[in-house]
Backbone bond lengths (Angstrom), bond angles and torsions (degrees), N, CA, C in turn:
res aa  C-N    CA-C-N  psi(-1)  N-CA   C-N-CA  omega(-1)  CA-C   N-CA-C  phi
1 M - - - 1.443 - - 1.536 108.51 -
2 P 1.315 118.58 130.80 1.447 119.80 -179.45 1.542 110.48 -67.27
3 S 1.328 114.54 145.49 1.467 118.35 178.30 1.511 110.82 -74.64
4 R 1.321 115.36 143.53 1.453 120.28 179.25 1.514 109.88 -84.01
5 K 1.296 115.84 136.92 1.464 120.66 174.89 1.519 108.27 -70.55
6 A 1.323 117.29 140.44 1.455 121.38 -179.85 1.520 110.70 -59.30
7 D 1.314 115.39 137.08 1.466 119.04 176.61 1.524 110.07 -61.66
8 P 1.338 116.94 141.45 1.457 118.54 177.86 1.521 110.44 -68.43
9 F 1.296 115.78 161.56 1.450 122.43 179.03 1.528 110.77 -58.24
10 H 1.328 115.96 138.86 1.452 121.57 172.69 1.513 107.52 -132.51
11 W 1.317 115.22 142.42 1.469 120.55 178.43 1.511 108.71 -67.56
12 D 1.340 116.89 153.82 1.461 119.32 -179.57 1.534 111.07 -68.04
13 A 1.318 114.87 165.25 1.480 120.50 -171.99 1.529 111.68 -61.08
14 L 1.312 119.83 -39.89 1.462 120.19 -178.59 1.514 111.49 -68.35
15 V 1.305 117.73 -38.45 1.476 121.78 177.17 1.530 108.61 -61.68
16 R 1.344 116.40 -46.60 1.476 120.32 -179.77 1.521 111.25 -64.65
17 L 1.332 116.78 -43.09 1.468 121.07 179.62 1.522 112.02 -60.08
18 T 1.333 116.16 -47.54 1.465 119.53 -179.53 1.524 110.69 -68.49
19 H 1.331 118.03 -38.30 1.458 121.49 179.18 1.521 111.30 -59.50
20 W 1.334 116.42 -53.34 1.461 120.04 -177.24 1.514 111.53 -73.47
21 G 1.320 118.56 -29.23 1.467 120.58 173.88 1.525 111.20 -63.80
22 V 1.314 116.32 -46.65 1.477 121.28 177.93 1.522 109.52 -62.93
23 A 1.339 117.20 -42.82 1.469 120.78 179.97 1.537 110.61 -61.59
24 A 1.328 116.76 -45.01 1.471 120.39 -179.06 1.531 111.01 -64.30
25 I 1.336 116.29 -40.73 1.462 119.67 -179.97 1.529 110.70 -67.46
26 C 1.320 116.74 -40.81 1.467 119.81 178.56 1.531 110.46 -61.84
27 I 1.319 116.38 -45.92 1.461 119.62 178.86 1.520 109.29 -62.71
28 G 1.315 117.00 -45.35 1.465 119.67 179.51 1.513 112.57 -60.06
29 N 1.318 116.60 -44.83 1.478 119.42 -177.65 1.515 112.42 -75.77
30 L 1.302 118.67 -27.07 1.467 119.80 -179.84 1.519 112.59 -78.86
31 W 1.336 116.08 -37.39 1.468 117.72 -171.71 1.517 116.51 -121.47
32 L 1.312 117.98 -14.69 1.456 118.87 -173.45 1.524 114.55 -109.17
33 N 1.288 118.36 -10.06 1.466 121.52 -174.48 1.529 110.98 -127.32
34 E 1.286 114.15 154.46 1.454 120.57 171.68 1.525 108.15 -98.86
35 A 1.313 114.80 143.32 1.477 118.73 178.19 1.520 109.39 -58.22
36 G 1.332 114.40 140.01 1.459 120.07 178.68 1.518 113.19 94.40
37 E 1.322 118.43 -17.01 1.447 119.31 176.54 1.530 109.26 -70.41
38 E 1.302 114.80 150.34 1.455 120.52 -177.03 1.533 112.52 -59.27
39 W 1.354 116.96 -41.46 1.473 119.65 179.67 1.499 111.76 -67.09
40 H 1.306 118.01 -35.62 1.473 122.42 176.54 1.517 109.61 -59.11
41 E 1.307 116.57 -47.22 1.461 121.13 179.94 1.536 111.52 -66.21
42 R 1.308 116.72 -44.25 1.469 120.04 179.99 1.526 111.84 -62.97
43 M 1.332 116.19 -38.19 1.470 117.58 177.91 1.525 111.25 -69.51
44 G 1.316 117.25 -29.97 1.461 120.24 174.78 1.528 110.39 -64.88
45 Y 1.322 117.60 -43.07 1.465 120.53 176.39 1.543 110.80 -63.63
46 A 1.329 115.38 -41.24 1.468 120.31 -178.09 1.528 111.31 -63.35
47 V 1.341 117.26 -38.95 1.451 119.55 -178.66 1.537 109.60 -68.33
48 M 1.324 118.02 -34.63 1.456 119.41 176.96 1.530 109.79 -64.71
49 V 1.335 116.97 -39.89 1.461 120.84 178.49 1.520 110.62 -63.95
50 L 1.340 116.82 -45.18 1.466 119.80 -179.65 1.519 112.15 -60.73
51 I 1.319 116.59 -43.53 1.465 118.23 179.32 1.536 110.37 -68.77
52 G 1.306 116.60 -35.88 1.470 119.67 174.57 1.525 111.36 -60.07
53 I 1.315 116.91 -43.68 1.458 121.19 177.62 1.521 110.72 -62.04
54 R 1.327 116.90 -44.53 1.470 121.36 -179.82 1.535 111.05 -62.62
55 L 1.340 116.27 -42.78 1.458 118.89 179.15 1.528 111.24 -65.82
56 L 1.331 116.44 -42.28 1.462 121.08 178.36 1.538 110.00 -62.51
57 W 1.323 115.90 -41.97 1.465 121.06 177.24 1.540 110.42 -60.40
58 G 1.330 115.81 -44.98 1.463 120.19 -179.57 1.518 113.95 -65.36
59 L 1.326 115.38 -26.99 1.467 119.84 177.34 1.528 113.80 -83.19
60 T 1.324 116.28 -24.80 1.458 119.24 -170.69 1.548 113.78 -113.46
61 F 1.294 116.94 -77.41 1.460 121.60 -166.81 1.531 116.23 -96.70
62 A 1.314 117.20 -14.35 1.467 120.17 -176.95 1.529 109.74 -64.36
63 R 1.338 114.39 152.84 1.448 119.80 179.35 1.536 109.83 -119.96
64 G 1.315 115.50 156.40 1.459 121.44 171.94 1.509 113.45 61.47
65 H 1.325 115.35 -128.75 1.461 122.81 -173.71 1.529 113.07 -74.37
66 A 1.339 118.66 -10.95 1.447 121.66 178.81 1.531 111.91 -83.84
67 R 1.325 116.37 -12.89 1.471 119.21 179.54 1.544 109.87 -71.72
68 L 1.310 115.58 144.87 1.477 119.07 -179.23 1.524 110.76 -62.05
69 R 1.287 116.64 -33.86 1.485 120.74 179.82 1.520 110.13 -60.25
70 A 1.345 117.95 -31.03 1.470 121.25 179.63 1.528 111.47 -76.95
71 L 1.322 117.22 -8.70 1.458 120.42 -178.66 1.516 113.50 -104.29
72 I 1.298 116.68 16.25 1.470 121.76 175.29 1.537 107.35 -93.50
73 P 1.341 116.52 113.54 1.473 118.75 -175.79 1.539 112.32 -69.84
74 S 1.326 114.29 146.85 1.466 120.94 177.82 1.529 108.62 -125.90
75 R 1.329 115.87 167.26 1.455 119.60 176.05 1.519 111.52 -61.11
76 E 1.316 115.16 -35.97 1.467 120.51 179.00 1.547 110.95 -61.73
77 D 1.310 116.05 -37.59 1.485 120.45 177.40 1.523 109.87 -59.73
78 F 1.317 116.98 -44.76 1.456 120.63 -179.02 1.531 112.17 -71.51
79 R 1.341 117.24 -34.99 1.463 120.12 176.84 1.538 110.34 -64.10
80 H 1.345 114.09 -45.65 1.458 117.87 179.00 1.515 111.13 -62.95
81 Q 1.311 117.06 -38.57 1.462 121.53 179.06 1.512 110.60 -62.35
82 A 1.324 116.98 -43.99 1.471 121.11 179.11 1.527 110.51 -63.87
83 D 1.314 116.90 -42.68 1.474 121.56 177.80 1.519 110.81 -62.17
84 A 1.334 115.95 -41.99 1.464 121.33 -179.07 1.515 111.10 -63.94
85 L 1.327 117.40 -38.42 1.458 121.64 178.78 1.525 111.90 -67.39
86 R 1.333 116.36 -38.98 1.469 120.85 -178.28 1.539 111.61 -76.26
87 E 1.326 115.87 -43.23 1.444 119.12 -166.29 1.541 114.26 -114.80
88 R 1.292 117.16 1.12 1.465 120.86 -175.72 1.525 110.17 53.24
89 T 1.313 116.77 48.76 1.448 120.78 177.01 1.519 109.93 -65.80
90 P 1.332 116.60 157.32 1.452 119.16 -179.89 1.551 110.99 -61.86
91 P 1.311 116.54 145.89 1.470 118.12 179.58 1.522 111.75 -64.92
92 T 1.287 115.25 151.47 1.453 121.45 175.15 1.517 108.28 -115.83
93 P 1.323 117.92 160.50 1.454 119.90 -178.53 1.539 112.78 -62.19
94 G 1.317 116.38 147.58 1.452 121.29 174.94 1.503 114.01 89.70
95 H 1.322 114.55 179.04 1.461 120.95 176.52 1.533 109.26 -81.02
96 H 1.329 115.41 151.76 1.447 117.99 171.76 1.526 108.09 -83.98
97 G 1.316 117.82 178.27 1.464 121.82 -172.68 1.518 113.75 -55.75
98 S 1.344 117.40 -46.91 1.446 119.60 179.66 1.521 112.36 -65.75
99 G 1.328 115.71 -37.08 1.461 119.78 177.61 1.516 112.32 -62.30
100 K 1.347 115.90 -40.25 1.469 119.70 178.51 1.515 111.55 -65.34
101 L 1.332 116.08 -41.88 1.468 119.33 175.92 1.514 111.46 -62.98
102 A 1.319 117.44 -39.66 1.442 121.73 179.22 1.526 112.83 -63.58
103 V 1.336 116.63 -39.85 1.459 119.82 176.65 1.524 110.55 -57.58
104 W 1.332 115.37 -49.81 1.476 118.74 -179.78 1.528 111.56 -64.54
105 A 1.332 116.41 -39.60 1.484 119.73 179.88 1.537 110.36 -63.35
106 L 1.320 117.34 -42.79 1.457 120.39 179.33 1.543 111.09 -63.85
107 W 1.339 116.51 -47.06 1.454 119.47 178.46 1.537 111.09 -58.48
108 L 1.329 115.44 -46.58 1.476 119.27 -178.21 1.525 112.11 -64.97
109 L 1.349 115.97 -40.51 1.458 117.83 179.05 1.517 113.14 -67.79
110 V 1.334 116.74 -37.97 1.476 119.06 176.69 1.521 109.29 -64.12
111 L 1.323 117.76 -44.57 1.463 120.68 178.93 1.526 112.21 -64.99
112 A 1.341 116.15 -39.21 1.469 119.76 179.03 1.516 110.80 -67.76
113 T 1.322 117.14 -38.85 1.458 120.11 178.33 1.518 110.50 -65.26
114 A 1.312 117.19 -46.54 1.468 120.60 179.25 1.538 109.65 -66.40
115 G 1.311 116.78 -42.72 1.468 120.34 -178.50 1.518 112.46 -64.39
116 T 1.320 117.88 -42.71 1.464 119.28 179.42 1.520 110.58 -70.13
117 G 1.337 116.52 -30.13 1.471 119.53 174.26 1.526 110.25 -64.91
118 W 1.296 116.34 -39.97 1.454 123.01 179.67 1.537 110.01 -64.27
119 F 1.321 117.00 -38.67 1.467 121.82 -175.09 1.528 113.30 -91.87
120 Q 1.319 118.80 6.66 1.458 118.79 -177.87 1.529 113.02 -56.10
121 N 1.276 116.45 -42.12 1.457 119.94 177.67 1.519 108.66 -143.33
122 T 1.311 115.91 138.30 1.451 119.34 176.55 1.521 109.20 -85.74
123 E 1.304 114.74 172.39 1.487 120.38 179.10 1.524 111.40 -61.45
124 T 1.316 118.59 -30.51 1.439 120.90 -177.64 1.529 112.54 -84.08
125 G 1.327 115.17 -3.52 1.463 119.07 178.78 1.520 113.23 88.90
126 F 1.336 117.28 2.48 1.466 121.55 179.47 1.517 108.84 -70.20
127 D 1.301 117.75 119.55 1.446 122.00 -177.90 1.532 109.79 -76.16
128 L 1.316 116.92 122.21 1.458 122.18 -179.70 1.521 113.28 -90.54
129 G 1.329 117.02 -1.31 1.464 120.66 -179.34 1.513 112.55 73.95
130 A 1.320 117.41 19.64 1.470 120.20 -177.22 1.513 113.04 -82.11
131 D 1.353 118.15 -10.39 1.461 120.13 -179.25 1.524 112.19 -56.66
132 D 1.329 116.90 -47.90 1.462 120.39 179.94 1.516 111.35 -65.44
133 W 1.324 116.79 -42.30 1.469 120.26 178.44 1.520 111.83 -63.01
134 H 1.344 116.73 -39.42 1.453 120.48 178.33 1.535 110.58 -63.35
135 E 1.297 116.54 -43.65 1.467 119.78 179.04 1.544 110.97 -65.24
136 W 1.347 116.77 -43.10 1.444 120.01 178.93 1.532 109.96 -62.40
137 C 1.322 117.77 -44.93 1.465 120.89 178.91 1.512 111.98 -61.41
138 T 1.346 115.88 -37.93 1.459 119.87 178.72 1.520 111.21 -63.11
139 W 1.330 117.81 -44.93 1.461 121.71 178.08 1.537 110.43 -65.92
140 A 1.308 117.86 -42.00 1.460 119.70 178.26 1.526 111.45 -64.35
141 L 1.302 117.26 -39.23 1.460 122.17 177.73 1.534 110.35 -63.42
142 Q 1.318 117.61 -43.43 1.462 120.59 177.34 1.532 110.68 -60.40
143 G 1.307 117.16 -40.20 1.458 121.03 178.09 1.529 111.29 -65.28
144 M 1.332 117.17 -41.82 1.461 119.50 178.51 1.525 112.29 -67.68
145 I 1.323 116.30 -35.90 1.478 119.79 177.52 1.547 108.23 -64.80
146 A 1.317 118.32 -42.98 1.467 121.60 178.77 1.532 109.32 -62.47
147 L 1.325 117.63 -44.21 1.465 121.28 177.19 1.512 111.53 -61.30
148 H 1.343 116.90 -42.21 1.474 122.37 178.19 1.532 109.63 -59.04
149 L 1.308 118.23 -47.90 1.462 121.79 -178.97 1.531 111.80 -64.58
150 C 1.335 116.59 -40.65 1.473 120.87 177.18 1.524 110.35 -64.17
151 A 1.319 117.84 -42.97 1.458 121.59 -179.64 1.516 111.51 -64.35
152 I 1.330 117.23 -38.55 1.480 120.32 176.89 1.529 109.76 -64.35
153 A 1.315 116.89 -45.99 1.470 121.07 179.93 1.536 110.31 -61.47
154 Y 1.332 116.42 -46.94 1.471 120.29 -178.26 1.533 111.00 -64.60
155 T 1.341 116.98 -46.72 1.446 120.61 -178.02 1.523 111.38 -66.09
156 S 1.329 116.72 -39.04 1.465 119.55 177.23 1.529 110.06 -62.28
157 W 1.330 116.90 -42.64 1.454 120.96 179.86 1.539 110.39 -67.25
158 R 1.308 115.50 -47.99 1.470 120.12 -175.78 1.528 112.25 -63.82
159 Q 1.341 117.37 -40.49 1.454 121.34 -178.87 1.522 113.86 -93.33
160 R 1.330 115.65 -0.44 1.445 120.77 -179.54 1.535 110.40 53.60
161 S 1.325 114.17 47.46 1.466 121.32 -178.31 1.517 108.05 -144.15
162 N 1.331 117.07 128.57 1.457 120.57 -178.55 1.520 109.57 -81.17
163 L 1.339 116.23 98.17 1.459 120.67 -178.32 1.510 112.92 -68.93
164 V 1.311 118.07 -27.06 1.450 121.14 -178.29 1.532 110.73 -61.72
165 T 1.323 117.37 -38.78 1.483 119.06 -178.31 1.510 111.74 -63.21
166 R 1.306 118.80 -22.99 1.474 121.97 179.57 1.513 111.60 -72.15
167 M 1.339 116.67 -16.18 1.461 120.07 -178.10 1.540 111.30 -112.26
168 L 1.338 116.49 0.86 1.468 117.97 -178.60 1.524 111.01 -76.77
169 P 1.333 116.25 144.09 1.471 120.02 177.03 1.518 111.05 -71.07
170 G 1.312 114.83 162.50 1.462 119.28 176.75 1.499 114.24 92.49
171 R 1.293 116.92 -3.87 1.484 120.63 177.17 1.511 108.79 -112.17
172 R 1.310 115.18 142.70 1.459 118.98 179.83 1.517 108.49 -99.29
173 A 1.338 115.12 133.37 1.472 119.41 179.14 1.520 108.62 -69.49
174 R 1.332 116.03 132.77 1.450 120.87 177.88 1.512 108.56 -125.38
175 A 1.300 114.88 133.73 1.466 119.45 177.96 1.506 108.36 -99.72
176 S 1.305 116.02 132.08 1.465 120.54 173.06 1.507 108.12 -132.71
177 A 1.303 115.97 154.23 1.459 121.55 -170.96 1.522 112.39 -57.48
178 G 1.297 119.69 -48.95 1.452 120.20 -174.58 1.519 114.41 -96.62
179 Q 1.292 117.07 5.50 1.463 121.48 -174.93 1.522 111.12 -74.27
180 Q 1.332 114.70 137.88 1.448 119.48 178.59 1.499 110.38 -128.28
181 E 1.301 114.88 147.22 1.462 121.58 178.25 1.527 106.38 -103.34
182 P 1.334 117.06 132.12 1.470 118.38 177.73 1.526 111.49 -63.61
183 N 1.301 114.66 151.07 1.461 120.06 176.28 1.503 109.54 -67.15
184 V 1.295 116.34 139.79 1.457 121.91 179.01 1.489 108.75 -114.85
């Protein structure tokens, strides 16, 4: 019987659930809702909860590359990334330096967008000036999402590895001794 190739790395179920939940809410709020509608506001609250859950998970129960500590970029991450770009070195587990920065930037922009939406007007009607900030955060978030998608496409092509499948639902993460996850 032929030996089975080890399954590639897959993110754990909670990471995948929060990732796709945040993605769906961002798409819904960017293109399907008008500002001020009740669903637009509720989805903004929901996205803050999802990111809160993901951050709490990363601080407590997550393992390996899903831990927040694994997402703190180091000089070594950037050195390895530069070497990988020049020499096509084999991928190493986890995100590379730019990927780690992008994770934090995306989380912060989603929270800033939702937070500025929340603060656009207070209950007393006092304008906090958050309208402009909310719009700016929305545009910046759209730019980061586009950069994220381009980086996934480029890295998948460059490393000849489909990174999207590692985040798809319905797959169970399996750890094996020699298994490595490509840098994202």
